[in-house]
N, C-alpha and C positions, 0 to 999 in steps of 0.2 A: 667122670672117669671112671670107666665099665657102665654094666649094664645096674640099675638100682636094683638094691635085694637080690643078687645073685652070692652075698658073702655067707662060707661054707657053715655047717654046723659045728665043724670044730674049729674055726677062725671064731665065731662068734662063743664059743665056749671055753676060747684062749683071752677073747676079750674081757668076758665075764668075770674070767678068774684073776685077770687085770684089773678089775673094778674100771673099767671104761667106761665113760656114761654118752650117751649118744648126745650129738651135737644138733639141733633143730639146722637143717627142717626134720632131720631124721628121727624119729621116735619109739625106734624099736635098733637092737644090734643087726637084727636081721635087713634090715632095711637101707646096709652099706651092701657097695659092689665087694664083689670078691679084691681087687684093686686096693679100694679103700681099706678095707678090712687089714688086707697084708702089708699094707702101708702105716698103719697104726700100730701094726704086731712090730713089724722093722723098727719105726722111730722109738719104740718103747725100748725095744732091745739095746739099739744103740745108746739112747739117753742115758739107760743104766750104765752102760761101760762106758762111757766117757765121763759120767758123775763119780764111778769107782774109781777110773787111772787118774783122774784129775787129784780127788781128794786119799788117793793109796787107801782106799776101802773105809775109812772113816764116813762115808756120807752114810755108812748103815750103821751108825751110832748116834745122827742125828735124832731128833725128836720127830715122832711118825708126820706129824703138821709140817715141819719144814721139809722133810726129805718129800714128801708130795707136793708140794709149792715148788722145791726145785727141779723134780722132773716133770709137772705140769706146763713152767714154764720152757724147760728144756725141749720138751716134747714140740708146745707151740712154735718155738724157734726154727725148729729141725722141718715142720711141718710148711711153715711161710716161706723157708728159704730154698728156694730151688737149688743151690748146691748141697747144702745140709740133706737134703730129701733124697738126694740120688746118691752120695756118700754113704748113708745108711744103708738104701738097699742095696746098694755095692758091697757093703761090707758084709752084709747077711747074706746075699748070695755066695760071697765068698769062703764064707763059711766062721764069719765072726771072731777073724783072727785075734789075739792078744798079745801083745798092746797093740793099742787103735794107731795108726801113724796120724803123727803128728805135722799138719802142713796148715797151710790157711784155712782152709775148712775147720778141721780140728779146730782151731784158735776161736771160733766164732762161737763153739759149742765150751768150750772153755771157758769164754768171757760169762757166758751165762751162770752157769757152776761159779764161777767166782763174785757172784752178785749175792751168793748166800754162805759161801767156805771161802774164808782166808787159811792159808799155809799157816802153822804154827811155827 
């Protein structure tokens, strides 16, 4: 996906601020393409928005290790599922409107959140 090593300094700084760790074979965040870096940024933003919407904002009160695990699993699901990936990219491209539209694609992401959080 894109030319390896073309991630911009701004993208790398944003990924570093989000504490994203490069996955092999990449050894450094600069090894990613512009497209890969943007996909990660979009997926993280979408994952956070889904978690906040599903939990009514209670995700922010979760212990940090639980929230990190939830967001990691949700991001992995988004990156692995073509439909979720496209939804995340489209959502960011459209200005990240809230609330997110709750459709069958959103339901896939909601299912991941519900593995970690149950409504009261």
